[in-house]
Structure formats: structure tokens, C-alpha cells
N, C-alpha and C positions, 0 to 999 in steps of 0.2 A: 480126793486122792492127791491133788497137787498141794493142797494145804498140809496134808500129812507129811509129804516129802519136804516141804519148806520147813515145817515145824521140826522134823527130824534133823534137818540140816542145821538149824539154829541150836538145837540141843547138843549136837556133836561139837559144834564150834564152841558153845558155852562150856562144855566139859573140858575141852582142850585148853581153854584160857583159864578156867577156874580150878582145875585140878592141880594140886601141889606138885611142883616139879621135883621135889626131893623124893617122892614116892617112886619115881622112875629111876632114880640114880642109886640103885643098890649095889651095883658092881660095874666095872668098866665095860665088860662085854654086853651085859644086859642094857646098859645105858646107851651104847652105840646101836644096839638092836631096837631099843625103844625109839631112839631118834629117827632111825630109818623108817620105822612103822609110823611115827608121827608125821614124817615128811610125806609118806605115801598117803596117809589120811588127809593131810592138808592138800595134796595134789588132787585127790579124789573130790574133796569138797570144792576146790577151785574149779574143777571140771564141771561139777554139778551146778555151781553158781553161773558159770559161763553158759551152760545149756539153758538154765532158767532165764538168763538175760536174753538169749536168742529167742526163746519161746515168748517172752513178754513183748519183745519188739515185733515179732510176727503177729501176735494177737492185737497189738496196737495198730499195725498196718491193716489188718483184717477189719478191725472195728472202724477205722477211718473209711475204708472202702465201703463197708456196709452202710455207714452213715450217709455217704455221698449217694449211694444207690437209693436209700430211703428218701432222701430229699428230692432226688430226680423223680422218684415214684410219686411223691406227693404232688409235685408240680404237674406231672403228666396226668394224674388223676383229676386235678383241678381243670386242666385243659379239656379232658374228656367230658367232664361235667358241664363246663361252659359251652362246648360245642353241642352237646346234647340239648341243653336249654335253648341255644340259638336255633337249632333245627326245629324244635318244638314251636318256637315263636314264629318262624318263617312258615311252617305248615299251618299254623293258626291264621296267619295273614293271607295265605293262599286260599284257605277255606272261606275266609271273609270275602275275598275278592270274587270267588266263584259264586257265593251266595248273592252278593251285590250284583254280579253280572246277570244272574237268573232274574232278579227283580227288575233290573234295567231292561232286559229283553221283554219282560211282560209289559213294562211301561211303554216300551217302543211300539209293541203291537197295539196297545190301547191308544197311544197317541196317534199312530198311523191311521187307525179307524176314525179318530176325531178329526184328523187333518182331511181325510177323504169326505167327511161329513161337512167340513167347512167350519167346525167349531174352534179349531186351533190353527195357528199359522204354521207353515212348514219349517220355520226356523226352530221351533221347539223340537221337531223331529230330528233336525241336524244336531241340535245340542245333545239330545239323548244318544244319538248315534256316536257322537264324539266321545261321550262318557263311556259308552260300551267299548269303543276301541281303546281308550285309555286303560280301562279295566283289563282288557285282554293283554295289553303290553305289560301292565303291572304284574299280572299273573305269570307271564312268561319270564320276566326278570326275577320274580320270587322263586319260580321253579328252577331257574339257573342257579340262583343263590343256594337253594336247598341242595342241589346236586353238588355244588362246590363244597358246602359244609359237610355233606355226607362223605365225600372223598377225604376231607381233612379229619373227620371223626374216625373213619376206618384206619387212616394212617396213625392217628393218635392212639387208637386201641391196640394196634400192632406194637407200637413203642411201649405201651403199658404192659402188654404181655411179655415182651422182651425183658423189660426191667424186672418184672415179677420172677421170671426164670433166672435172671442174673442174681437176684436176691436169694432165691432158693439155692442156687449153686454155691453162693458164699456161705450160706448156713450149713450146707452139707460139707463143704470144704473145712469149715471150722470144726464141726462136729467130728468129721472123719479124722482130722489131725489130732484132736484130743484123744480119740479112741486108739489111734496109732501109737501115741506116746505111752498110754497106759499099757498097751500090749507089750511094747518094747521094755518097759520097766519091769513088768511081770516076768518077761523072758530072762532078764538079767539076774533076777533073784534066784 
């Protein structure tokens, strides 16, 4: 629709410049009338060109805003992906720590029986006990890290949703403005 209007505008301008001026000058009164009509046409064309310029500037600004939001959206999506991967890795390490802790508890019980039988020295029992305590502390640190990453992920997802909404609003605003212009032009005809 806009291309048709632009094309029509250029056709009118072309006719104005390329039409022989002598054809308008058949008499003094018609010449003055034609000049006033020509001036009115030129003014209408200038008005249309100004409106087109304003519309192009608005579209450029809208395109820039949209591009900024898209870039922020990509960055936010990358952050969500990274946090999701980090949480998965932390959960895997927690699982490994729990599994190792279960094995160490079994070893502790077995070693305790061997210490009571006198087969192994009590220092081995202390060593295993120390490893079990270290695994518990590691699991606790990993659980805290998982909690922190989950909070960051939730915040990042909220930002991502906000940016998606902002992008949708920009798209609706651009589409709505185009429909509004078309309606106004149809009303003027």
C-alpha cells in the first residue's frame, strides 16, 4: 500500500515536471487558474513527502528499538542457558557426593568391625570419618550453590519473559501504526 502511494507520488511529480508548460497557457485566466492548481498540487505533494519522511523516521526508530531488544533477548537467553547448564552440573556433583557418601558410610561400618576385631588400626577409621565429614561439607556447599543458581535462573527467566513481552509490544505497535495509516488514507479518499 505504501509503495503504491510512493509510486503515485513520483508519477505526479514526474507529470508535473515533464508536461509541457505551453499546454497550460491557453489564456490569461486559465493560466492563473492552472498555476494556482499547480501550486496546490505541489503543496499537497510536499505535505505527503513530509508525512512519508516522518513515517520513515518513526520506522527507523522502531527498527532500532526492536534490534536492541532482540540483542538483549539473545544475551538473556544465553544467560538462562548457561545457568541451566550450571545447575545441572551442580546437581550432578551433589548426586556424586551423596553416592560417594553412602559408599564411605558402608566402608566406615566395615572398617569399624575390622577395628573391633583388631585387623585394622583405629587411624583408618578416623581417616574414613574425616572423608565422610568432608563429603557432607561439600554436599552442603553444593546445595547452597544450587540454591543460589536457582535464584539467579529464576531472575533471568523473569527478565527473558519481560523482554519477550517488550518485543511483542514493539511488534504490535509497529503493526498497529501501519494499519492506522492505511485506515487514515482510506478515510481521506
